[in-house]
C-alpha positions as CSV (number, residue, x, y, z in Angstrom):
1,X,-6.0,16.5,-13.6
2,X,-7.2,13.2,-12.0
3,X,-4.8,10.8,-10.0
4,X,-5.7,7.2,-10.3
5,X,-4.8,5.4,-6.9
6,X,-3.7,1.6,-7.1
7,X,-1.5,-0.9,-7.9
8,X,-0.7,-1.7,-11.3
9,X,-0.8,-5.4,-11.3
10,X,-4.3,-5.1,-10.5
11,X,-7.1,-6.0,-13.0
12,X,-9.6,-3.3,-11.8
13,X,-7.0,-0.8,-11.8
14,X,-6.6,-2.0,-15.2
15,X,-9.6,-2.0,-16.5
16,X,-10.2,1.6,-15.2
17,X,-7.0,2.9,-17.0
18,X,-8.1,1.6,-19.9
19,X,-11.6,3.2,-19.6
20,X,-9.7,6.8,-19.3
21,X,-7.3,6.5,-22.1
22,X,-10.4,5.1,-24.0
23,X,-12.3,8.4,-23.2
24,X,-9.1,10.2,-23.9
25,X,-9.5,11.3,-20.4
26,X,-5.6,12.5,-19.0
27,X,-4.8,11.1,-15.7
28,X,-1.8,10.5,-13.4
29,X,-1.2,6.9,-12.3
30,X,0.1,6.6,-8.2
31,X,0.9,2.9,-7.1
32,X,0.5,2.7,-3.6
33,X,3.5,-0.2,-3.9
34,X,6.3,1.8,-5.5
35,X,5.2,5.9,-4.9
36,X,4.0,5.2,-1.2
37,X,0.9,6.1,0.3
38,X,0.2,9.9,2.0
39,X,-1.1,9.8,5.8
40,X,-2.7,13.1,5.1
41,X,-4.5,11.7,1.6
42,X,-5.8,8.7,3.2
43,X,-7.4,10.7,6.3
44,X,-8.6,13.1,3.6
45,X,-10.4,10.1,1.8
46,X,-11.9,8.5,5.0
47,X,-12.9,11.7,6.4
48,X,-15.1,12.3,3.2
49,X,-16.4,8.7,2.6
50,X,-15.6,6.6,6.3
51,X,-13.5,3.7,6.2
52,X,-16.4,0.6,5.2
53,X,-15.8,2.9,2.1
54,X,-12.4,2.4,1.4
55,X,-11.3,-1.1,3.2
56,X,-11.7,-3.7,0.8
57,X,-13.0,-6.9,2.9
58,X,-12.9,-9.0,-0.1
59,X,-9.3,-8.9,-0.6
60,X,-6.7,-11.6,0.2
61,X,-5.3,-9.0,2.5
62,X,-8.1,-8.5,4.3
63,X,-8.8,-12.5,4.8
64,X,-4.7,-12.9,6.0
65,X,-5.7,-10.4,9.0
66,X,-6.5,-11.5,12.4
67,X,-9.7,-11.0,14.3
68,X,-8.1,-8.2,16.1
69,X,-6.7,-6.5,13.0
70,X,-10.0,-6.6,11.7
71,X,-12.1,-5.1,14.4
72,X,-12.3,-1.9,12.9
73,X,-14.9,0.6,14.5
74,X,-13.3,4.2,13.4
75,X,-11.4,5.8,10.8
76,X,-8.6,6.3,12.7
77,X,-8.5,2.6,13.4
78,X,-8.9,1.6,9.7
79,X,-5.9,4.5,8.7
80,X,-3.5,3.0,11.0
81,X,-4.2,-0.4,9.3
82,X,-4.6,1.3,5.7
83,X,-0.6,3.0,5.9
84,X,0.3,-0.4,7.1
85,X,-1.3,-2.5,4.4
86,X,-2.3,0.0,1.3
87,X,-3.5,-3.4,-0.6
88,X,-6.3,-3.3,1.8
89,X,-7.5,-0.1,-0.4
90,X,-10.0,-1.1,-2.5
91,X,-9.0,0.3,-5.9
92,X,-8.9,2.5,-7.9
93,X,-9.4,5.6,-6.4
94,X,-9.7,8.3,-8.5
95,X,-9.3,11.9,-7.2
96,X,-9.5,15.3,-9.2
97,X,-11.9,17.6,-10.4
98,X,-14.2,17.8,-7.5
99,X,-14.5,13.9,-7.8
100,X,-13.6,11.0,-5.7
101,X,-14.3,7.7,-6.3
102,X,-13.5,4.4,-5.1
103,X,-13.6,1.3,-7.5
104,X,-14.5,0.9,-11.1
105,X,-18.1,1.3,-12.0
106,X,-18.4,2.8,-15.6
107,X,-21.5,4.8,-14.9
108,X,-19.8,6.9,-12.0
109,X,-16.9,7.3,-14.7
110,X,-19.0,8.7,-17.1
111,X,-19.5,11.4,-15.0
112,X,-15.8,12.5,-14.8
113,X,-15.7,13.5,-18.3
């Protein structure tokens, strides 16, 4: 079973959810704001993909950070920042069936069928 992580009012998350539903792919939705963010899960993502892939530098949340907070150079620094500000995570994150995707690209989503 896939789990789609994000926040429910994010347009990209909505597109991903619609695509999964239109393609009859079962998934569970995990809302960072309502359901929280597991430290171990985040560490696994960072280890597999690196903080550069996970951190959304185009978000409003990123722009609101101080220059000091934006000065990330390690996965552990990113983990602290992301746990405190889950909306900084590039969305959606899809995990399951040996898949870990960040963001919504239809070509990548077609591979999870």
